[in-house]
KEVEXLUM-261724 format. One record per residue (C-alpha): residue in three letters; y, z, x. Coordinates in nm, 4 decimals. Each point is the difference from the previous one (the first is absolute). Layout:
# KEVEXLUM-261724
[node "ALA",[Y,Z,X]] ...
//
This chain:
# KEVEXLUM-261724
[node "MET",[-9.8890,9.8394,-2.4894]] [node "SER",[-0.3289,-0.1594,0.0132]] [node "ILE",[-0.0797,-0.3069,0.2493]] [node "MET",[-0.0475,-0.1824,-0.3420]] [node "SER",[0.3473,0.0818,-0.1572]] [node "PHE",[0.1960,-0.0757,0.3273]] [node "ARG",[-0.1318,-0.3692,-0.0125]] [node "LEU",[0.1068,-0.0619,-0.3449]] [node "PHE",[0.3431,0.1281,0.0992]] [node "LEU",[0.0071,-0.2015,0.3342]] [node "ILE",[-0.1353,-0.3028,-0.2324]] [node "SER",[0.2695,0.0481,-0.2653]] [node "VAL",[0.3001,-0.0196,0.2902]] [node "LEU",[-0.1208,-0.2867,0.0956]] [node "LEU",[-0.0193,-0.1800,-0.3003]] [node "ALA",[0.3321,0.0924,-0.1060]] [node "THR",[0.1692,-0.1039,0.3429]] [node "ALA",[-0.1545,-0.3264,-0.0072]] [node "PHE",[0.1195,-0.0848,-0.3853]] [node "ALA",[0.3658,0.1002,0.1603]] [node "GLN",[0.0070,-0.2226,0.2672]] [node "SER",[-0.1677,-0.3012,-0.2271]] [node "THR",[0.2880,0.0702,-0.2838]] [node "THR",[0.2547,-0.0377,0.2790]] [node "ALA",[-0.1052,-0.3180,0.1661]] [node "ARG",[-0.0237,-0.1775,-0.3967]] [node "ARG",[0.3658,0.0733,-0.0691]] [node "GLY",[0.2318,-0.2147,0.1453]] [node "ARG",[0.3814,0.0759,0.0969]] [node "GLY",[0.1112,-0.0859,-0.3673]] [node "GLY",[-0.2572,0.1879,-0.1623]] [node "ARG",[-0.1634,-0.3223,-0.0890]] [node "TRP",[-0.4088,0.0511,0.0534]] [node "ARG",[-0.1394,-0.2525,0.2205]] [node "SER",[-0.3279,-0.1028,0.1253]] [node "ARG",[-0.1321,0.1296,0.3675]] [node "PHE",[0.0040,-0.3563,0.1210]] [node "ARG",[0.2081,-0.2813,-0.1724]] [node "THR",[0.1177,-0.3243,0.0804]] [node "ARG",[0.3332,-0.1548,-0.1211]] [node "THR",[0.1214,-0.3533,-0.0349]] [node "ARG",[0.4396,-0.0326,-0.0330]] [node "SER",[0.2091,-0.2310,-0.0643]] [node "LEU",[0.3076,0.0623,0.2618]] [node "ARG",[0.3313,-0.0451,-0.2717]] [node "PRO",[0.2326,0.1698,0.2289]] [node "THR",[0.3560,0.0222,-0.2041]] [node "GLY",[0.3230,-0.1468,0.1821]] [node "GLY",[-0.1622,-0.3348,0.1685]] [node "PHE",[-0.3057,-0.0820,0.2030]] [node "PHE",[-0.0909,0.2198,0.2288]] [node "PRO",[0.2580,0.1907,0.1900]] [node "THR",[0.0829,-0.0361,0.3931]] [node "GLY",[-0.1330,0.3009,0.2159]] [node "GLY",[-0.3536,0.0328,0.1747]] [node "SER",[-0.3071,-0.1775,-0.0691]] [node "GLY",[-0.1885,0.3230,-0.0923]] [node "THR",[-0.0372,0.2389,-0.3190]] [node "GLY",[0.2887,0.2212,-0.1629]] [node "THR",[0.3550,-0.0311,-0.0537]] [node "GLY",[0.1351,-0.2477,0.2013]] [node "GLY",[-0.2500,-0.1734,0.0832]] [node "LEU",[-0.1458,-0.3111,-0.1215]] [node "PHE",[-0.1102,0.1154,-0.3635]] [node "PRO",[0.2362,0.3173,-0.1413]] [node "THR",[-0.1500,0.2943,-0.1243]] [node "SER",[-0.0104,-0.1634,-0.3619]] [node "VAL",[-0.3221,-0.1176,0.0998]] [node "VAL",[-0.1490,0.3328,-0.1451]] [node "ALA",[0.0571,-0.1578,-0.3429]] [node "PRO",[-0.2111,-0.0071,-0.2760]] [node "VAL",[-0.2669,-0.2664,0.0212]] [node "ASP",[0.0637,-0.3772,-0.0838]] [node "PRO",[-0.2754,-0.2525,0.0411]] [node "VAL",[0.0443,-0.2255,0.3387]] [node "THR",[0.2797,-0.2062,0.0378]] [node "ASP",[0.1361,-0.2597,0.2595]] [node "VAL",[0.2964,0.0362,0.2089]] [node "PRO",[0.2060,-0.2494,0.1209]] [node "GLY",[-0.1720,-0.2355,0.2332]] [node "GLY",[-0.3366,0.0059,-0.1640]] [node "SER",[-0.1123,0.3325,0.1638]] [node "THR",[-0.1673,0.2676,-0.2260]] [node "VAL",[0.0422,0.3346,0.0592]] [node "ILE",[-0.2729,0.2921,-0.0521]] [node "VAL",[0.0661,0.3713,0.0666]] [node "THR",[-0.2964,0.2178,0.0288]] [node "THR",[0.0303,0.3860,-0.0326]] [node "VAL",[-0.2928,0.2496,0.0517]] [node "VAL",[0.0355,0.3654,-0.1063]] [node "THR",[-0.2175,0.2629,0.1766]] [node "THR",[-0.0631,0.3367,-0.0606]] [node "ASP",[0.2686,0.1465,0.2058]] [node "VAL",[0.2548,-0.1472,-0.2200]] [node "THR",[0.0895,-0.2590,0.2664]] [node "ALA",[0.0706,-0.3796,-0.0549]] [node "THR",[-0.0268,-0.3111,0.2049]] [node "THR",[0.1401,-0.3283,-0.0689]] [node "ASP",[-0.1022,-0.3181,0.1492]] [node "VAL",[0.2268,-0.3460,-0.0725]] [node "THR",[-0.1796,-0.3423,0.0209]] [node "VAL",[0.1538,-0.2758,-0.0320]] [node "THR",[-0.1630,-0.3652,0.0023]] [node "GLY",[0.1198,-0.3351,-0.0175]] [node "ASP",[0.3262,-0.1100,0.1677]] [node "ALA",[0.2870,0.2598,-0.0047]] [node "PRO",[0.3315,-0.1565,-0.0765]] [node "THR",[0.2185,-0.0361,0.2508]] [node "ALA",[0.3483,0.1062,-0.2091]] [node "TYR",[0.0417,0.1385,-0.3310]] [node "PRO",[0.3454,-0.0856,-0.1961]] [node "THR",[0.2141,0.2971,-0.0652]] [node "ALA",[0.1893,-0.2125,-0.3160]] [node "GLU",[-0.0304,-0.2879,-0.2378]] [node "PRO",[0.0866,-0.3138,0.2050]] [node "THR",[0.3247,-0.1624,-0.0711]] [node "VAL",[0.0158,-0.3592,-0.0544]] [node "GLU",[0.3318,-0.1870,0.1031]] [node "PRO",[0.1650,-0.1881,-0.2126]] [node "THR",[0.0318,-0.4180,0.1054]] [node "SER",[0.3696,-0.1332,0.0539]] [node "GLU",[-0.0328,-0.2056,-0.3540]] [node "GLU",[-0.2119,-0.0159,-0.2866]] [node "PRO",[-0.1616,-0.3596,-0.0348]] [node "VAL",[0.1845,-0.1664,-0.2972]] [node "PRO",[-0.2577,-0.1905,-0.1957]] [node "GLU",[0.0886,-0.3258,-0.1085]] [node "PRO",[0.1036,-0.0386,-0.3603]] [node "THR",[-0.2043,-0.1632,-0.3086]] [node "THR",[0.1298,-0.1977,-0.2473]] [node "ALA",[0.1805,0.2474,-0.1830]] [node "LEU",[0.3632,0.1526,0.1137]] [node "PRO",[-0.0509,0.2799,0.2425]] [node "THR",[0.1554,0.3072,-0.1084]] [node "SER",[0.2122,0.0479,0.3119]] [node "ALA",[0.1777,-0.3180,-0.0764]] [node "ILE",[0.2100,0.1499,-0.2884]] [node "PRO",[0.2814,0.1918,0.1389]] [node "THR",[-0.0033,0.3735,-0.0665]] [node "THR",[0.2514,0.0968,0.1905]] [node "ARG",[0.3532,-0.1168,0.1221]] [node "PRO",[0.2027,0.0213,0.2620]] [node "PRO",[0.3377,0.2328,-0.0345]] [node "PRO",[0.2925,-0.2103,0.0146]] [node "ALA",[0.1513,-0.1282,0.3092]] [node "THR",[0.2412,0.2670,0.1766]] [node "THR",[0.1037,-0.2116,0.2979]] [node "ALA",[0.1150,-0.3839,0.0343]] [node "ALA",[-0.2558,-0.1797,0.1565]] [node "PRO",[0.0353,-0.0937,0.3330]] [node "ALA",[0.2591,-0.2774,0.1161]] [node "PRO",[-0.1228,-0.3076,0.1023]] [node "PRO",[-0.0916,-0.0734,0.4083]] [node "SER",[0.2424,-0.2147,0.1322]] [node "SER",[-0.3018,-0.2252,0.1047]] [node "THR",[-0.0560,-0.2833,-0.2835]] [node "TYR",[-0.3153,-0.1086,-0.1512]] [node "ALA",[-0.0727,-0.3875,0.0447]] [node "PRO",[-0.2235,-0.1354,-0.2953]] [node "THR",[-0.2380,-0.1924,0.0418]] [node "PRO",[-0.1277,-0.2725,-0.2656]] [node "SER",[-0.2890,0.2770,-0.1044]] [node "SER",[0.2416,0.2320,-0.1056]] [node "SER",[0.2166,-0.2330,-0.1834]] [node "ALA",[-0.0358,-0.1017,-0.3328]] [node "PRO",[-0.2867,-0.2401,-0.0512]] [node "ALA",[-0.0166,-0.3391,-0.0411]] [node "PRO",[0.1682,-0.1606,-0.3084]] [node "SER",[-0.3158,-0.0501,-0.1422]] [node "ALA",[-0.0830,0.3402,-0.0351]] [node "PRO",[0.0059,0.1086,-0.3641]] [node "THR",[0.3078,0.2368,-0.1104]] [node "GLY",[-0.1289,0.2048,-0.2932]] [node "SER",[0.1488,0.1538,-0.2972]] [node "THR",[0.3743,-0.0146,-0.0152]] [node "LYS",[-0.0088,0.3443,-0.2215]] [node "LYS",[0.0688,0.2721,0.2106]] [node "LYS",[-0.0902,0.3170,-0.1887]] [node "GLY",[-0.3681,0.0778,0.0507]] [node "LEU",[-0.2253,0.2863,-0.0644]] [node "SER",[-0.2832,0.1767,0.1530]] [node "PHE",[-0.2940,0.0937,-0.1539]] [node "THR",[-0.3618,0.1092,0.0171]] [node "ASN",[-0.1500,-0.0715,-0.2683]] [node "PRO",[0.0940,-0.3598,-0.1707]] [node "SER",[0.0313,0.1585,-0.3389]] [node "GLN",[0.2747,0.1628,0.0590]] [node "LEU",[0.1993,-0.3288,0.0637]] [node "THR",[-0.1124,-0.0863,-0.3751]] [node "PRO",[0.3127,0.1402,-0.1495]] [node "TRP",[0.1997,-0.2005,0.2692]] [node "THR",[-0.0386,-0.2858,-0.0994]] [node "GLY",[0.3429,-0.1805,-0.0907]] [node "LYS",[0.1680,0.1842,0.1729]] [node "ASN",[0.1214,-0.2339,0.2800]] [node "VAL",[-0.2119,0.1592,0.2349]] [node "GLY",[-0.0657,-0.2517,0.2888]] [node "TRP",[-0.2582,0.1627,0.2416]] [node "THR",[-0.2643,0.3088,0.0241]] [node "TYR",[-0.1940,0.1185,0.2733]] [node "ASN",[-0.2418,0.2991,-0.0363]] [node "TRP",[-0.0547,0.1332,0.4007]] [node "TRP",[-0.3233,-0.2379,0.0127]] [node "THR",[-0.0983,-0.3366,0.0628]] [node "THR",[-0.1641,-0.1048,-0.3014]] [node "ARG",[0.2266,-0.0210,-0.3797]] [node "GLY",[-0.2845,0.0485,-0.2602]] [node "ASP",[0.1693,-0.1029,-0.3730]] [node "VAL",[0.3546,-0.0046,0.0909]] [node "PRO",[0.1850,-0.2116,-0.3023]] [node "THR",[0.0251,-0.3783,0.0956]] [node "GLU",[0.3819,0.0127,0.0407]] [node "MET",[0.0481,0.2694,0.2334]] [node "GLU",[-0.1035,-0.1078,0.3989]] [node "TYR",[-0.2041,0.2065,0.1729]] [node "PHE",[0.0740,0.0921,0.3983]] [node "PRO",[-0.3298,0.1315,0.2089]] [node "MET",[0.0921,0.2387,0.2537]] [node "MET",[-0.2058,0.0775,0.2970]] [node "TRP",[0.0554,0.3926,-0.0428]] [node "CYS",[-0.1030,0.0896,0.3793]] [node "PRO",[-0.1879,-0.1607,0.2609]] [node "THR",[-0.2221,0.2939,0.0415]] [node "LYS",[-0.1079,-0.0189,-0.3562]] [node "LEU",[-0.1222,-0.3547,-0.0279]] [node "SER",[-0.1989,-0.2463,0.2155]] [node "VAL",[0.1529,-0.3250,0.1016]] [node "SER",[-0.2263,-0.2054,-0.1827]] [node "ALA",[0.0361,0.1950,-0.3499]] [node "TRP",[0.3528,-0.0285,-0.0133]] [node "THR",[-0.0389,-0.4074,0.0923]] [node "THR",[-0.2103,-0.0484,-0.2927]] [node "ASP",[0.1896,0.1876,-0.2246]] [node "ALA",[0.3659,-0.1169,0.1184]] [node "ASN",[-0.1384,-0.3402,-0.0370]] [node "LYS",[-0.1103,0.0631,-0.3413]] [node "ALA",[0.3313,0.1130,-0.1331]] [node "ILE",[0.1336,-0.2784,0.1519]] [node "SER",[-0.2121,-0.2312,-0.1732]] [node "GLN",[0.0832,0.1775,-0.3245]] [node "GLY",[0.3941,-0.0049,0.0596]] [node "SER",[0.0624,0.2609,0.2159]] [node "LYS",[0.3347,-0.1244,0.1729]] [node "ARG",[0.0637,0.3018,0.2437]] [node "LEU",[-0.2024,0.2429,0.2003]] [node "LEU",[0.1057,0.3565,0.0434]] [node "GLY",[-0.0029,0.1987,0.3521]] [node "PHE",[-0.1362,0.3470,0.1109]] [node "ASN",[0.1112,0.2577,-0.2319]] [node "GLU",[0.2086,0.2593,0.1791]] [node "PRO",[-0.1640,0.0135,0.3272]] [node "ASP",[0.3181,0.2350,0.0786]] [node "GLN",[-0.1422,0.2658,-0.2544]] [node "LYS",[-0.2902,0.2646,0.0670]] [node "GLY",[-0.2486,-0.0356,-0.2518]] [node "GLN",[0.0593,-0.3735,-0.0986]] [node "CYS",[-0.0781,-0.2764,0.2685]] [node "ASP",[0.1197,0.2421,0.2836]] [node "ILE",[-0.0345,-0.2264,0.3024]] [node "THR",[0.2535,-0.0623,0.2794]] [node "TYR",[0.2072,-0.3052,0.0348]] [node "THR",[-0.1747,-0.1443,0.2748]] [node "ALA",[-0.3189,0.0234,-0.2112]] [node "ALA",[0.1595,-0.1317,-0.3130]] [node "ALA",[0.1160,-0.3323,0.2477]] [node "THR",[-0.3587,-0.0344,0.0979]] [node "GLY",[-0.1031,0.0039,-0.3487]] [node "HIS",[0.2584,-0.2541,-0.1453]] [node "GLN",[-0.1037,-0.2541,0.2301]] [node "ALA",[-0.3452,0.0547,-0.0443]] [node "TYR",[0.0146,0.0104,-0.4159]] [node "MET",[0.3345,-0.1195,-0.0697]] [node "ASN",[0.0387,-0.2959,0.2120]] [node "PRO",[-0.2747,-0.2342,-0.1024]] [node "PHE",[0.1618,-0.0584,-0.3569]] [node "LYS",[0.3189,-0.1465,0.1258]] [node "GLY",[0.1044,-0.2818,-0.2216]] [node "LYS",[-0.2673,0.1067,-0.2590]] [node "ALA",[0.2240,0.2512,-0.1162]] [node "LEU",[0.3130,0.2191,0.0898]] [node "ILE",[-0.0753,0.2908,0.2347]] [node "GLY",[0.1759,0.3386,-0.0409]] [node "SER",[0.0352,0.2804,0.2719]] [node "PRO",[-0.1651,0.3459,-0.0329]] [node "ALA",[0.1636,0.1602,-0.2751]] [node "VAL",[0.1816,0.3439,0.1767]] [node "THR",[0.1695,0.2946,-0.1517]] [node "ASN",[0.3682,0.0906,0.0352]] [node "GLY",[-0.1205,0.3178,0.1946]] [node "GLY",[0.2520,0.0649,0.3006]] [node "GLY",[-0.1055,0.0582,0.3820]] [node "SER",[-0.2610,-0.2703,0.1192]] [node "MET",[-0.0611,-0.0745,-0.3730]] [node "GLY",[0.1300,-0.2310,-0.2407]] [node "LEU",[0.2270,-0.2740,0.1763]] [node "ALA",[-0.0597,0.1259,0.3478]] [node "TYR",[-0.3602,-0.0851,-0.0456]] [node "GLN",[0.0470,-0.3077,-0.1676]] [node "GLU",[0.2195,-0.1195,0.2825]] [node "ASN",[-0.2254,0.1548,0.2539]] [node "PHE",[-0.3242,-0.2397,-0.1788]] [node "LEU",[0.2334,-0.2816,0.0259]] [node "LYS",[0.0288,0.0197,0.3873]] [node "ALA",[-0.3455,0.0831,0.0382]] [node "CYS",[-0.0694,-0.3159,-0.1632]] [node "ALA",[0.2015,-0.1607,0.2521]] [node "GLY",[0.0669,-0.3092,-0.2302]] [node "ASN",[-0.3673,-0.0673,-0.0483]] [node "CYS",[-0.0085,0.1599,-0.3624]] [node "THR",[0.0396,-0.2180,-0.2659]] [node "VAL",[0.2621,0.1929,-0.2703]] [node "ASP",[0.1812,-0.1760,-0.2576]] [node "PHE",[0.1400,0.2954,-0.1654]] [node "LEU",[0.0394,0.4004,0.0668]] [node "ASN",[-0.1992,0.2394,-0.2299]] [node "MET",[0.1739,0.2974,-0.0651]] [node "HIS",[-0.0321,0.3350,-0.1650]] [node "TRP",[0.2758,0.2558,-0.1488]] [node "TYR",[-0.0317,0.3433,-0.1352]] [node "GLY",[0.2865,0.2518,-0.0496]] [node "ASN",[0.1545,0.2824,-0.2105]] [node "LYS",[0.2849,-0.1059,-0.2661]] [node "GLN",[0.2729,0.1356,0.1469]] [node "ASN",[0.2017,-0.3148,0.1796]] [node "ALA",[-0.3541,-0.1901,-0.0853]] [node "VAL",[0.1684,-0.3114,-0.0455]] [node "TYR",[0.2250,-0.0020,0.2756]] [node "ASN",[-0.2832,0.0819,0.2307]] [node "PHE",[-0.2607,-0.2557,-0.1644]] [node "GLN",[0.2331,-0.2571,0.0644]] [node "LEU",[0.0908,0.1157,0.3589]] [node "GLN",[-0.3823,-0.0438,0.1039]] [node "VAL",[0.0067,-0.3495,-0.1626]] [node "ASN",[0.2574,-0.1168,0.1861]] [node "LYS",[-0.0940,0.1244,0.3328]] [node "THR",[-0.3400,-0.1529,-0.0361]] [node "ILE",[0.1299,-0.3235,-0.1113]] [node "ALA",[0.2349,0.0399,0.3453]] [node "LEU",[-0.3419,0.0779,0.1766]] [node "GLY",[-0.1410,-0.3190,-0.1239]] [node "GLU",[0.2981,-0.2434,0.0901]] [node "LYS",[-0.0138,0.1604,0.3122]] [node "TYR",[-0.3708,-0.1366,0.0767]] [node "GLY",[0.0437,-0.3367,-0.2122]] [node "ILE",[-0.1614,0.1487,-0.3399]] [node "ASP",[0.2013,-0.1230,-0.2977]] [node "GLU",[-0.1608,0.2352,-0.2738]] [node "VAL",[-0.0904,0.3815,-0.1119]] [node "TRP",[-0.1959,0.1152,-0.2407]] [node "VAL",[-0.0228,0.3525,-0.1407]] [node "THR",[-0.3576,0.0304,-0.0974]] [node "GLU",[0.0874,0.4176,-0.1315]] [node "PHE",[0.2818,0.1730,-0.0705]] [node "GLY",[0.0586,0.3119,-0.1856]] [node "LEU",[0.1672,0.2743,-0.0509]] [node "ASN",[-0.1288,0.3550,0.0917]] [node "ASP",[0.1546,0.1852,-0.2553]] [node "GLY",[0.2568,-0.0139,-0.3118]] [node "THR",[-0.0866,-0.0118,-0.3827]] [node "ASP",[-0.1400,-0.3165,-0.1376]] [node "GLN",[0.3431,-0.1128,-0.1345]] [node "GLU",[0.1671,0.0901,0.3698]] [node "LYS",[-0.2999,-0.2314,0.1716]] [node "ALA",[0.0598,-0.2725,-0.2677]] [node "ASP",[0.3701,-0.0248,0.0785]] [node "PHE",[-0.1184,-0.0438,0.3537]] [node "VAL",[-0.2503,-0.2794,-0.0623]] [node "THR",[0.2542,-0.1648,-0.1997]] [node "SER",[0.2663,0.0131,0.2831]] [node "VAL",[-0.1977,-0.0813,0.2780]] [node "GLY",[-0.1778,-0.2656,-0.2086]] [node "ASP",[0.3018,-0.1877,-0.1159]] [node "TRP",[0.1633,0.0110,0.4049]] [node "MET",[-0.3327,-0.1459,0.1275]] [node "ASP",[-0.0175,-0.2562,-0.2429]] [node "THR",[0.3280,-0.1262,0.1805]] [node "GLN",[-0.1105,0.0140,0.2692]] [node "GLY",[-0.1180,-0.3425,0.1977]] [node "LYS",[-0.1935,0.1928,0.2757]] [node "VAL",[-0.2125,0.2317,-0.2209]] [node "GLY",[-0.2968,-0.2259,-0.1163]] [node "GLY",[-0.1675,0.2539,-0.2255]] [node "TYR",[-0.0124,0.3662,-0.0914]] [node "SER",[-0.2763,0.2378,-0.1450]] [node "TYR",[0.0793,0.3728,-0.1502]] [node "PHE",[-0.2730,0.2570,0.0421]] [node "MET",[-0.2286,-0.0633,-0.1856]] [node "THR",[-0.1915,-0.0903,-0.3788]] [node "SER",[-0.1691,0.2966,-0.0370]] [node "ASP",[0.0231,0.2470,-0.2923]] [node "GLY",[0.3139,0.2110,0.0076]] [node "ILE",[0.2095,-0.2614,0.2356]] [node "LEU",[0.0353,-0.3604,-0.1256]] [node "ASN",[-0.2610,0.0344,-0.2646]] [node "LYS",[-0.0891,0.2851,-0.2537]] [node "GLY",[-0.3539,-0.0618,-0.0794]] [node "SER",[-0.0492,-0.3707,-0.1165]] [node "ALA",[0.3558,-0.0552,-0.0807]] [node "ILE",[0.3234,-0.0156,0.1998]] [node "SER",[0.1599,0.3397,0.1060]] [node "PRO",[0.3187,0.0652,-0.2394]] [node "VAL",[0.2632,0.0877,0.2072]] [node "LEU",[-0.0750,-0.1165,0.3679]] [node "GLY",[-0.2613,-0.2974,-0.0637]] [node "ALA",[0.2211,-0.1056,-0.2650]] [node "ALA",[0.3091,-0.0391,0.2314]] [node "TYR",[-0.2299,-0.1842,0.2484]] [node "ALA",[-0.1094,-0.2306,-0.2537]] [node "GLU",[0.3300,-0.1019,-0.0640]] [node "LEU",[0.0847,-0.1161,0.3081]] 
//
């Protein structure tokens, strides 16, 4: 081989070797082509929470997980206001170095889960407007009492003038015992001329109640209305002819007023006592539930008053099933009368009562029996079957043909 040919052969070998090395250096591990020198800025978004615990370097278990080799994203701030910049340099021998730079104040801790909010002990109770609150209308009834009321303690209650009847100059109100509860005054229209003496709506303003019916405002619950608002409305009702004020609605019942008997005693003195001599004042209206409800609650309320509550009549509710309904109803009324006599209170008002089951005719027969009986009881001042809504005492704009008709005949 000539010297010239040998030189040409040697040059071709060197060129082939250089080309092969250049090709190797330009390929990455995944087969992607990379430039000889490239700087990349990446957002670190490891899965499973922010930076896992471990060492402070790179690699698995370190400050940043191996997922930093994910596809390139724009620069992203991490918690605490820090910015992470990752710079990768690839050399021709297919080795790579990664520099991690954190700028700004690094966070001291990272959340691993969404924060939990501890509930408050109770939700605030908004003060009502002039409209009747929906919670004021009873939606559930207590089950019939299955146990007798506890026997009265041996100690006696010494009534003070504040717990006795008001001065003789105080008004006595309607002499008609039958009453009606309503949520819209239009429900009362078909009852005009039906011997209805009084009415109430679980609230403090009467609306367009027929003039032949006396309206009783109710202090539904001391947590629902301010003293000043109640005082204004009650005085207005009295000026319009109201002779009685109704106390708290079922303070012994969940979902209704639901306050302790000590709170009821305190509230009664603040809300009701100031009207002594202006109107006759009722106690809280309790259910006929057993245990600490019903008559037990009523007596505990009177004890907590310690003679400092003006109470002119006891207020009670009764709901039960049709079996032995007349007997059970009369028994509860008589027990309430006895409790009143023990504490020097001469009158009982049944401001809600009704049957939980039975046909319209069975309910009508019940109403006739207990209504006629209450009309003969001197210590029953008034009663009101629950209620004038459509499907109970009313049917549309008229009196319902069976139950309503029976009540209208009383």
